[in-house]
N, C-alpha and C positions, 0 to 999 in steps of 0.2 A: 493215081497220078491225075486222073481227070479233074479232081477237085483241088489237089495240092498245087499243080503247076500254075493255075491262074493267080493264086495268092503269092507264089514265089516270084512270078513275073512282076507283080505290083511292088514287091519289096526289093526287087533288083537281083534276084537269084537265090541259089541255095543248092542243096545236095539231096538227092533221093537215092535210097538203096532198096532195091526190090529183093525179095527172097525167092529163090528158085530152089534147086537141089542138084546133087550130082547127076540125078536123072535128067537134068536139063543139059548135061554135057556129054553123057554117054547113054547108050541103051542099056536097059536093065530087063532081062528076060521076065516075061509075065506081067509087065507093068506098062503096057502100051498107052493107056489113057493118061496115067500119071506122067509118064515120060513126055507125051505130047504136050500136056499142059505146062510142064516145066521148061521144055524147049521153047514154048510160046513166050514164057516170061523172059527167057534169055533174048529172044528175037525182039520182043517189045522193048527191052532195056536198051539194046544196041541202037534200034531205030529211033527211039525217043532221045537218046543221047545225041545223036546226029541232029535231030530237029531242034534241040534246045541248048546245045553247048554254047553257041555264040550269043545266046540270050542270058548267059550267066547261070544256067542250071546244069549241074553235073549229075548224070544218072548212071548208076552202076547196079550190080546185083551180087549177092553172095549165093553160093551153091554149097550148102552144108552137106557133109557126108553123114555117116552114122553118128548121131549125137545122142548122148545119154539124156533123155527127156522122159516125161510120163508116157508119151506115145510109144517109146521104144523099150520102156522098162520091162514089160511082160516078155517081149521077145528076148531081151538080154538076160532075163531070169531063167531061161531054158538052157541048160548046159550044152546041149547039142547045137542049138542055134547060135549061142555065144561063140562056140568054137568055129562055126562056119564063118561068122562075121570076122573073127580075129584072123582067119586064114587070108582074108582079103585086105586087111588093114596094114599097109606098109609101116606105119609108125607104131603099130603094136597095141593100140588101144582105141576106144571110141572117143569122140570129142565131147566137150562140155558146152552148154549154152553160153557160158562166159567167153569161150574162145570165139564163137561166132559173133557175139556182141562186140568183142574187141576189133574184129575185122570191119564190122559195120561202123563203129566209132571212127576208125581210121579213115574209111572211105568218106565219111561226113566231115572230116577235119580239114583244116588248111594244109596239113601235111600231104594230102592227096589232091591238091589243087590242080594237078595236071593229069588226073585220072578221070576219064569219061568213057562210057560204053564198055567198061570192063565187067566181065562175068567171072567172079573170083571163086575158085574152089577153096573151100575151108573143110578139108577132108582127110588130112593126114597122109596125103599122097595117093589116095584111091584112084583118081582119074589119070595119074601118071603111068599107070600100069599098061 
């Protein structure tokens, strides 16, 4: 945002979507440093949204849950771990990168023109528990 915002101000506005995690919305046992960093992204997003909303820049964040990516592939490949993950997934499956991308695209679109400072869970209902 440090480098992006000055350019957006010159062009009259825009939309920024930061990436956090469900760990930025809830605590996850054994992940204190990761959780602190992701809560920081959420706080930065909300504060920056307030600072720049009247200047035409909308700032939001997405908080993906368990998403099937190369980073999670090994974990999901272990039957015992997969079962543990599925126990906590209200929607009954992990998400896809495309589903997170759709949320980002919406937040960047004119359809979300009245959305600023939102930290959106894209998690199949995980943080609703």
